[in-house]
N, C-alpha and C positions, 0 to 999 in steps of 0.2 A: 164119574162124568167127564167128559172131554172138555179140555181148556181151549177156549177161543183164542187163539193168538193171530187174529187176522192182520192182513197188512195195515188196515186202519189203526189198530191199537198200537203195534209195533211203530208205525210212523209217528203217532203222537209221543210215544217214549223217546223217539229220536229226536224229535222236535223239542220235547222238554230238555234233553241233554244239550242240544245245541244252543238253546236260549240261556241255560245256565252257565255255558262255556263262554258265551257272550259277554254276560254279566261279569264273570271272573276276569275276562280280559279289558273290560271297559275303562277300568282304573287301576293302578298300580295296587299290587297286592297289599300294601300297608294302609290302603284307604277305604277299606270295605269294613265300614262301621255298622250302626244300627240300621241307617237308610237301606244299605245293601243287603241286610239280614231280613228287612221287611220285604224288599223287592224279591229276593229269592223265595220268600214265602209265598209272595203272590203268584209268581211264575209257576209254582208247584201247584197251587190251589187250582190254577186254571187247567192245568193239565190232569190232575186227578178229578176234578168235576167233569171233565169231559170223558173220561174213562168211566167213572160212576155212571154218568147219565146214559152212556151207550149201552152198560150192561144192566141198568136198574130195574128193567122190566121183569126180569126173571125173579125178583123178590119184592114184591109190591110195597111191603112196609119196613123200611130201613132207613136209616140215617148214618152219614158218614161224618166223623168227626176228627178234628186235629187235636194233638195231646201235647203236654210238654212245652218245650222250647217252641215248636212248630205251632202249638195251640197258642202260644202268646204272639205269634207273628214274627218270629225271628229264627232264621236258619243260618247257621255259618257254613262255609263250602263242604266241609266234611260231615256235617251233622247228620245224624239219622232223621228220618222222616216218621214220626210216630202216629199211628192212625187207629182209631176205633170204630169197628162196623158194629152199630146197634141194629137189634132186630127183636120182633116181639114172640119169637120161637114158634111160629106157625108153619114155617116152610124152610126146614133146616138144610135139605138139599139144594134148595134155590140160593141160600145165604152163602154156601159153600163154593157153588158156581160163581156167585157175584165177587166174592173175595179173591178166587182164583183168577178171574177176568180181571180185576183190579190191579193185583199185585204181580203177576207173572211178567207181563211186558215191562214193568219197571225193573223187576228183578234181572230179566233178561238183557236190559239196557245197562246193568251194573249199579243201580241204586241201593242204598242202604234202608230198609225199611224195617220199623217195628210195629207190629199190629196185634190188636185182640179184637175178638168177636164176642159180644156179650149181649144179653137180655138187660132190661132195666134192672131187675132183681139182682141178676149176677153181677151187675156194675156195682150196685150198692154193696153187696156182699164182699166183693174184691177190695173196695175201697176202706171197708172196715178191717181188712186183714192186714193190709200193707200201706205204710205210709207213702211210699213212693207212687203207689197207685192213686191214692188218695190225693196227692199234690199234683199229679199229671191231670187228673179230672177236674182240678180247680181251675186249670187252665185251658180246659176244652173249648173249642170254637166249632160250631157247626158248619161244615163245607157244603152240604146238600141232603136231600132227603126230607124225611118226617120231622118237621120241628118239634111237634107234640111228643114223639117217641124219644128225641133228644132232650127236651125238658123233664120228661118224666124220668130221665136216667141221671142227670146232672144235678137238678135241684134238690132231690133227698141227699146228695152227696154234701152240698152246701148246707143243709139242715142240720145234717151229722154234725159238721165241723162247728157251726154256730151255736148248736147246743151246749157245748162246754168248750168255750175259746181257750180257757186257761190250760185245759188238758191237751189240747192241740198246740198250744205254745210251747210246753213242756217237750211235747214229742218233737217239734221242730229243733228246739234246743238240743235234745239228746242227739238227734241226727248231726247237727252241727258238729258236736263234739266228736262223734264217731267219724266224720269226715276229716277232722283235723288228726286225729289218730292215725288215720290210714294213708292220708295224702299229704300231711304236713300243712305248713301255712304259705299261701301265696303272698304273704306281707313281707317275708324275708328269706326264704328259701332260694337258693342259687339257681335250682331248677325247678321252678313251682309249676303246679298243676293249675292252669288257668280257669278251669271249670270248677273242679271239686276241692281244691285247696281251701283252706281257710281265708276268707277275703276274696274269693272268687265268684265266678259267676252264679255258682249254685247258692251261695249265700245271699246274692241279690234277689234271685228268685224267691228265697226263703221269707226275706222282708215282704216281697209281694203276696206270698201266701198268707201270711200273718195279717196284712190289710185286707184280702179277700174274706177273711173270717169275721171281720168287724162290719157292723152297719155303715160306719163313716171311714174318713181317711185316719191315717195315722196322726196327721197333724191336728185333726179336730179332736182326736182323743188325747192330745198333749204328749204323744210318744216320739213325734218326729219334729223337727225344725225345719224351716224352708231352706236354710243352707244345707242341711243334712240331706233333703231331697235332691238338692242340685248336685251334691257331692256323689249321691247314689247314682244318678243319671249320668254324670261324667265318668264315673268309674266304670258303668256298664258300656258306655261309648268305647272307653280305651281298651277294656279287656276284650271286648268283641272285635276291636280293629286288631288286636295282638293275635287274637285266636285265629281270625280270618286269615290274617298274614301267615301264621304257622301253618295253617291247611293248605294255601295256595303255595307256599314256598317249599313243602315237603310232599305235596301232591297226594296227602292222606289224611285221615282223620288222627290228630295227634295233639293231644291237649296240655302235655307237659313240655314246657319251654326249655329243653335241654341246651347244654352249652354250644353245642355243634350249631345249632340253629338261631342263636342269639344275634350273631353279627348280621346274618341275612334280613332277619326280622327287624333289627334297628335300622338298618339301611332303607328297608322298605318303608318304614314309618317315619322317615325323614330325620332321624338321628344322625348327627356327625360326631367325628372326634374333637374334643375340646382339650386345651392345654393339659389340664389335670383329670380329664374324663374321657375315657373313650367311649365311642357310639353305644357299644352294647351295655355299659355301665349306664349310660344315660337312659336308655331304653329301660333297665331294671330300677333304676331310681324311681322313674315315672311310674312304673307298675307297682312298685311296692307302696308309694304315695297314695295311689287310688285303692290299692287292696286294704290299706290300713283303716280309711275311711269306712270300708265295708265292714271289715272285722270288728271294728269298735262298736258300730251299730249293731251287729249280729250279738256281740257279747252283751251288750246293754239291754235289747229287746228280748232275746230269745234264750241266751246261755244263761246269764246271770238274773236277767229280769230287774234290773235296777232302775228302770225308768219309772218314776212315781205317777206319771200320767197328768192329766188336767189338774191345776192346783191354784190357789192364789198367788198374787204376785209377790215375791219375797223381796226383802232389802237388797237392793242391787249395789255392785262395788261402783266406786267413783274413780279409783286410780289403780296403779298396779299393785301397791300393797293389799288393797282391798280384794283385788282379784285373787292373790296369793292365800289371803285368808279364807277365800271360799272352799279351798281345797283339804283344810284340816279342821276336824269337828273339836267340840270341847274337850273330848278325851285324849286329844293329841293324835288320833288315828286319822288316816286320809278319808275324805268323803267325797261322794260324787255329786257334784252340782246339778241341779234341776235344769231341764231344757231352757227355762225363762233366764236362769242364771248363766247359762253359756251363751244365750242371745246377747245378754247384757255385756258379757265380756268382749265378744265380737264387736259389739257396737263401739268399745272404747278404742278400737285400732291400735292395739298395742304390738303389732308386727314390727314397728320400727324400732331403734336401739332404745331401751329402757334405762334410765338413770337408776343406779343402786343407791338407793337412800338406806338409813339404818332399817326403817320398817321394811323395806323390800328385802333386804339381806336376811332379817330375822325370819320374815315369811318364807322365803326359799329354804333355809335351813331347817325350819319347821317341818316343811315337806319331806325333805332328805331324811329327818329322822322318824317319820311318822310310818307305822305299819301301813303297807299298801302305798307308800309314797312313789314307787314304780309307776303305778297305774296313773297316779295324779300327773306325775311329769308326762306320761304318754299323751294325756289329754292336753295338758298345756303345750306340748309340742304340736298337737293337731291344730289347735287354735293359734299357732303362730306365736305364742307368747314365750315359749323357751328359747327361740331363736331371737327375740327382742332382748331377752336378759343375756343370752350369750350368742353373739352373732357368729362366733366360730363355730357354733353346732350346724349352722347350714351346711358347711362342707363336709359334716361327716353324716348328715341325715340320709337315710335311705341308701347310703353307699354300700355296694356289695363288697364283700371281701371274697376274692377269687382264689380260695384254696380249700382243701379237702377236709379241713378241721374245723374251721369257724362255722357255726351254725347259722349265726346270725349277721344283719348287716351291722355297720359299725356303731350306730346309735343305739340298736336295740341290745348290742353286746354291751355297751356301756351301762345302760339302764339294768340290764339282768345282773351284771356285776355289782352295781350299787345294791340292788335288791339282795344278793347273796351277803353282802358285806353287813348290810343292816339286819338281815336275820342271824348272823352270827352273833352281832352285838346283843340281840334279843334273847340269846341262849338257845338258838335252834341248831348249834352244831352237833354233830353226832359225838357220843360218848366215847367213839373209835378214835377220836380225834383229841387227845388229851393236849398236845401242842396248841391246837387251836383254842381249846378252852382257857387254858393258862394265857394266851395271847389276848384274848377279850379282857381279862383282868388287868392286863398291862397298859392298855389304851385308855388314857383319860380323856384325850382330845378326840372326841367322837366326831365333831364336824369336820376336823382335819381328815380323818380316815374316810368318811362318806364323800367329801369332795375329791380326795385322790382316786377313790374308786371310780366315781362318776366322770372324771378328766383323764383318766390314765391312757386311753388311746385316741385322745382328742386330735393328736397329729397324724391321724390317717385320713388326711384329706387330699392325698395325691401330690403334695408338694415335694416329698422326700422321705429320708429315713424318718419313721414316725416318732422316736423317742426324743431327738433333739427339737423336731418341730412341734412336738406336743409340749416340750418344757417351755418353749418359747410363748406358745398359745395359752398354756396354763397359767404363766407368770402375769401375761396381760389380764387374763379373766379373774384370777384372783386378786390382784391389783385393783381391779375396779370394784370389787365387792366389800371393800371398807371391813377387811376381817382383821381380827386380832393376829399379831405377828406370828404367834405359835402356830395358829391353826393354818394361816397361809403357808408357812414354811414346811409344815408336816404335809400337807396336801402336794406341795411343789416337789418335795423330796420323792414322794411315792410316784408321781408322774415321771421324774427324772430315772428312777430306779426300780421301776415295776417288774423289769426282766431279770433283776440281779439275782434273786434267789432261785427261780426255775432254771435259767441258763447256767448258773453256776453249778447247781446240784446235778444236772444231767450231763454236763460237758466237761467237767472238771474233776479231778482227783480229790476226794473230800478226806483223804489221808495225809494230805500235805498240810502241815502246820501253818505254814506260811500262808498259804491260800486263805485258811479260815482266819488269821490274822488280818489279811488284807481286806476281806469282807467285812470284818467286825470294824475295821476302820472307816469304811465306807459308810456304814450303818450308824455307828456313834452311840446310839442310845437303845436301851430295851424297848420304849415305846415305839421307836421307828421299825426296830425289826418285827415287834409284834404286828405293826401295821401292814409291813410288807407282807407277812405270812398270811394275814387274814385276806389281802387283796389277791395274793397268789391263789388261794383255795378258790375265793369266788370267781377270780380270772378264769381258772381252768375249767371250773363248772359251767361259766357262761360260754366257753370257747367250744366245748364237746367232748365226747369219749375219748378222742385222741390225745386231748391234753390232760384229762382228769383220771389217769391211770394210776393203779397202786404203785407201780413202780416208780413213777414220777412224784407222787405224794410222799412215799417212803424217803426218797432222796432228798427232798426239801425238808421234810421234818429232821432228818439228820444233820443237814447243815444249819437248820434254825437253832438245834440242841446245842452244837458245837459253837456258834457264834454267840449264843447267849451266855455260855460258860466263860468265854472270852471276856464279854461285857461285864458279867458280874464279878469275875476273879481275876482277870487281867492277863492270864495265860493258860497254856494248853495242857501240857504234858500230864500233870496229875490227874485232870480229870478225865482225860482220854484214856489213861491207864485204868481208871476205875470202871469207865464205861465198857473197856474191853474185857476186865475181869469179870464184870456182870454178865456179860454175853456168854463167855466161856463157862461160867458156873452154871448158866442156864443150860448149855450144850452137855455138861456132865449129868446135870439131872435127867436130861433126856436120853443120855446113853450110860447107865449106871453099870460098873463093872467091866467097861471095855479097856482091856489092858493096852491098846495101842493108841488111846485117845491122847495121852501127854505128847507122844511123839506127833500126831496129827496137828496138835495145836502148836507145837514148835515148827513143824514144817510149813504151815500155811502163812502167808504174809499178812500183815496186821490188817490191810485193806479188806482182806476177805471178811473177817469177823466184824468189820465196821458196816460193810453193805449187805452181807447175807445174814439173814435171819437165824437164829440157832435152830429152829425147826428145819430149815432148809438145810443147813449144815450136818444135821443129824443123819437127813436122807443121804447127803453126799459121802458120809463118812465111809461106809462099806466099799465104795467105788473108789475112793482116793487112796485109802489106806494101804492095801497091798502092795508089795514091790512090784514095779512096773518094768516090763521087758521092752528093749529099744525100739522095737517096731510094733508093740501092742498098742491098740487103740480099745479104750473103754467108753462105753456111752450109756446113759439111762436117762429115761424120759418120765415125767410126771404131768398130770393135768397143770394147766398154767392158771395165772390169777384171774384170765377172763375166759369166758366159754369160747371154745374151739382154738384156745391156744395151749402150748405145752413148754414145760421148763425143761430144757435139755441140758445134760452135764457130758463134756466130752473132756477125758483125760488120756494124755499121751505125753511121751518124752518131749521136752521143749526142743525146738529146732528153728531155724530161719525158714519162714515161709509157712509154718505150721497153720497160722490163722487164715491164710488165703486158701490153703488146701481144704480146711473145714468149710469154709464159706463156700468154695466151688462145689464141693460134694453136696452140702445142703442143697444148692441152686439145682443141681442136677436130680435131685430126689423131690424136687417141688415143693421145699420149704422155705419160708420167707422168714428173714430174721427181723425180729420186733425190736429185742434189745439184745446186748452182748456186754458181759464182764469178763475180763480175761485176768487171770492171775498165774504166777509162777511160784512153785514151791522153793525152799530153800536147797533141794536136792535136784532141781532141774526139771520137775514135772510141770506140764501146763495143765491147768484147771480152767477149763473156759464154759462158762455158763450162759446159755441162750435162752431167750423166749422166742418161740417159733410158731408159725401157723402154716397149715397146708394152702398152697396157692390155688390148687385145683380141686380139692376134695376138703371138705369140713373136718373129717376124722382122719388121722393119721394112723395107719394100722402098724401091727408088730413088724410085718414085712417090710415095711419102709424103714424102720429103725435097723433091720438086720442088714439091708442093702447098704444103708449109710455106712455101718461099720466096715462092711467089705470094700467099699469105695475109698475110705480112709486108709485102710490098710494098703491097699494098690497104690494110692497117691504117695504115701510114706515111702513105699518101697520103690517108687519111680515107675510104675508099671501103668500109669494113667495119664493120659494127655489132657488134663484138666482145661487148659485154655481152649483148646480146640473143641471139646465137648461143650462146655459152656456156651461158646459161641453158636454152636450148633442148636443147643436148647433155646437159646434166645432167638435164633432166626425163624423158629416154628411158632413163635407166638407174639403177635402184634403188640405194639408198644402204646402207650397213652399218646394222645394227640396235642396235648399241650406242651410247648416247648418253654424251657425255663433256662437260666443260667446256671452253671455249675460254680460253685464258690469254693476257693480253697485259700485258707488262712494259716500262715506258720506264726506261732507264738512262742516267743521266747521269755516272756515275763511272767506266765502263768504257774510255772514251776522251777525251783531252783535246780533241778538235776534232769529235766527232760524237756525236750520240744514238743509242743502240742500242735498236731497237724489237723485241722478241722477242716471237713469236707461236707458240703451241702448239695444235694442232688435229688433228682426224682427217683423214686424207688423202681427197680427194674429187676428182672432175674439175673442174678450174678453180680449186681452191684458191688457188693461188699467184697467179692472175690476180686473184682477189677482194682479196687481201691488197696487192699492189702497186697495183692500181687504187685503193685507198683511200688509200694513201701519195701517188699522184699526185694525187688529188682534194685532198689537203691540202698540195698545192704543197711537198711535201718531195722533195729530191733524194736518190737512193739511190747512195751512194758505193762501197758494199761489201755484198754478200748471202752470207750463209751458209745454205744449204738442205739440210736432212738429213732424209732420210725413213727411218723405222724401220717396215718393214712397213706397217702401216695408219696410223702416227702421224707428224706432221710436226712438226718444231720448227725455225722460221726466224728468223734474226736478221738485222736491216738496220742498217747504218751510214748515218744520215741527216742532213742540214742542211736549214734552210729555205731560202726562195727567194734571200736574199741571203747565204748561205753561214755562217749562225750555228747554234750547237746549239739545240735546243728545250728551254728550261729553265723558262719560265713555267708555274706550277701550272695555269693555264686551259688553256694550249697542251698540256701533257702530258694533261691530263683529255679535251681534244678528240680527241687520237690515240686513246686508249683507248676513248673513246666511239664514234668512228666505226667503229673496227675491230670493236667488239662489234655494232654495228648492222649492218654488212655481214656478220659471220659469224654472228650470233646468240650467245646466252649458252652454248649447247651446240652441239656438232657431233657427227656419228656415228662413233663408232670405240671403241677401248679406252681406258678412263679413267685414263691416265698422262700425263706430259709428256715422256716420252723414255725411253730405257733405263735407268733408275736402277739400274744393276747392281750 
């Protein structure tokens, strides 16, 4: 059948387009909230009704309905217009002509439409099959046509839901969980999905669907408090404004608020830079605050279904100590207060600073110890009580961490770290972590450990370097709490030194006895060491996969083991010798009957057996052991510790510049270096161990390894212009868009025999080549390298000596290293502005 695309219908679509554009221009992009969404729906209503009436005579018994967000009367600038055309099945050809007459003019004008054409029976069947169809129909709104047909289609759907409200609630909860797994959480993600993420607009709609399934309101059922209703409405307004601004700023439908658009959206919504908070962080803090209110209610009502509903009036708290008592049950575990109890807490108005009495302190510590204490603290946070207890909390609350490795905002990171430490104390550490299990036995002062975990990053408030700032803040907080001195001192020590273990383990030479003695002197007691280790484990897990790698965990455990021996015995040599002997014996068990094994053990430096597991050394043995030609290069690759990574061994005669040649060739072959350990044998062979991954392809083929060996031979023989080729390779690939400072530190105190050069920069193609080429040009010999990649950020530490084997101590020489490195790398590089996972 021919489609009627008359001048009239096209003119109607054009007029609709003009009216919507005028609405978009009427106010700045950041002020299109719910009023604008409703006005946009009204404009579309009028145009659709005009088109429908113009073509309606062809199909006498039909009804046109709006679905979904459009059905709720709210349209963002880029939203789809979802429609349902109902018919009685008596005139299918006329129905097809009607829908074409209705949709084609709008499609031709560029509108995005979703539509379904169904009979009442088909509508009910579709609702029974799919939850998204069912919920869209709960929002159905009649636009025009036969009202009886509309009611006979949507009323049975409502009956279906109300026949088993519990089952419907379970389905809503399962859908909410699935969205969180797919889209993440709008409550803390740095690039959240405003619609589908946990705490987003879809969650708000889900609460509405729950209410539609009930005979009365959620308030009447005792499931929602008046203040929570107001919080939901405020969240919907803010999220709608942000989503509309995103659509208008980008000119397209885009529900994920990516970093590139946050500044524009923030400015459009009226956020401005403040002394310790840039405009986009102000936007994200407000966004997280609103999303958390939504997320909490969805978890309470749909996912966990903890709300008890209408009940008698409980005994209500009279002061702050009573409030804290509400959150811990008789068995010592955290409990969820009822809506009436939460109302009572808010009526006490405890958002101002709360005085720490003994009862308040004891109640707070009971929450920290309680299983589920993190959830209780989250509720206290939403009620404003946590900030009343700890005013410093306000500065970290909902504060984004703009780096690629932290998953959470500062405050959520602190709560998740606390939860990790609490779980460790309850015996939930894996059996694969014997160091952690022993550490739990060493910690007698549980409260000190938990407080240190909760406050370790309290200094991330925008004031400056977070460790010293956090130390001052923690000293003030702990002083007000009226704690026992031992508890206060342990917690403060953890805040001041929470980076000691991870930074030392990943950036320093663990075979240096003096380094171990220095760390032991800073730690002082086995309990402090145990507390720092448990914090480092919980902190890394709360940070994200880039911080919680097996490589990092292994190095930290190695450091803890060595420091523990010093604290127990007061010296190093004998214990280290026993440890090395144990590892060598394990290697002998793995390679029985190998005649060259003794020579291999004698050739390899002590640090190799300290940092490389015996199973790895057994793999390396056949590659390293045979005599090595001057220009020979050997490589071997195995699956790495994580999916998509590879362990790469490179063996060649050591010479100045070798590490830079290897780094350059890896860059040319599209291999990104995640970690590197550089060793030199007694007879002058370089044994360099890398963890790499493909930059452009997830799987590295054997052909790539062959080409790498060929490139390395050419580089060693001087037949390859690496600098030119690396520059060309880099030129063809765009860099990340975020600029960060390059950091260069020259440390002569970390080692008695070597100068440590530490470089921090954003990861990029050929970065390690640039750094090591600079060291080679300065005629510095690299004895040991610690290369650590944290997502898009690299922190490299090199133990170097000059050409005659001395440390680089002269001020002019130190300045020359720093100047040459900055000249090669620039004052800024592109990537996130931090120096590593300062968790």
